[in-house]
C-alpha positions, 0 to 999 in steps of 0.5 A: 694965120694960125690960131693959138688955142691956148690964147683963145681959151681965155678970150671972150666968145665971138661966135655966140650971136645971130649975125655970125651964125646966120652968115656961116649957115648961109655960106654952108648952104650955098657952098655945098649946093651943086653949082656951075663955075663962078664968072667972078672967080677971083672975088668968089675965092676971096670970099671963100677964104674969108668964110673959111677963116671965120669957120676955123676961128669958130671951131677953134673957139669951141675946141678951146672950151673942151680941150681940158676935158678932152685931154682926160680921154685915155689913149689906149683903145679899151680906155678910150672906148669906155670913156667915149661910151660914158659920154652917154651919161656924163657928156654935156646936155645929157639927161636934159629935162627938155626931152621928158617935157616934150614927151609928156607935156608939150602941146602941139604948138610947142612941139612944132616950134621945137621941130622947126628949130631942129630941122633948120639946124639939121646939117644932113647926117648922110652928107656929113658922113660922106664928107668925113669918110674921104681917105679914112682907113679901111675899117672906119671907111667901111663903117661910115659907108654902111651907115651912109647906106642906111641913111640912103634907105639901102637904095629905097627912096621911101627909106631915106632919112632925109625925105622922112624929115622933110615929110614930117616938116610938111605934116607939122606945117613948118617951113624952117628958115635960117633967119627964124632959127636961134643961133644955138641951133645954127651953131650946132649945124655949122660946127658939124659941117665945118668939122666934116668938110675941113680935113684938119678936123676929120678925126674930130668929125668922126668923134662928133658923128659917133657921139650923135649915134651914141646919144640920139636914141633916147632923145628921139624916143621921147620926141616920138612919144610927144608926137604920138601924144598929139596924134601923129601916126606911125608913118608920120613919126617914122623919122624919130621912131627909126632913130630911137632904134637904129642908132643903138646898133649904129653906135655899137658898130661905130665904136667897134669898127671906127673908133677902136681901129682908128685909136689902135693905129694912132693914139693921137686920134683919141684926143681929136675924136674926144674934142669933136664929141665934146664940141658936138655935145656942148653945142647940143647942150646950148640948144636945149638950154635956149629951147627951154628958155623960150618954151618955158619962158 
């Protein structure tokens, strides 16, 4: 069934709740895990179809919220990249007061809770990049490949970003679970996974991943500062320290090697990438507001 994006823009939100976001999160965790053929494959694919419909409905609900602003993105290369880079200052959730507070004031319990929410909602940047790069044009594909190689520690297991995150979870003594994670964090991960795995949202995923590289360094630096303040060592903080520096270069490369050639080849992609970037930032903005409501409440 085709979803009318203009009709959805006036409909009440359907996906801002624990039940649906937890359902999508469990489905994503299961379907992306390596498995064996299903014995009950007719029932398996019926369930898959239902969940795919839910996922696309969710993505279209998010898309309806940003479609007007995304239409403002220029379709020429220079104009689009300038508009995209300006999201670092003007995008949803930028400059949120949560992060200076985490850097300067949050105690160990509060920082642990924040990290638990972020870790549970982590979709795995390496896997998202891997899914997104399938059949992309050469320049963008190569840039995503270089980014993926960095995520993989350039072949060194101790440099892999995923295990660094897991090590930090062990250091902080947290065990992230879907059931104990606010729906806003789950929604962010579900949106990123949906865009990366649904080829109808491939250009959206390029924009969403690119805007993470653009906006994450400043937030990572403030989280690292908070972790340093409560006594974590350089090694224990390495995940956030690394992203505070490395993602700056990633963003420059992404904008030059992925965004520019993609828009030059087909200007329609500018709108899709703008929508994806805004969808990602809007999900983040909701996370930050919910975190503040709990941590400051």
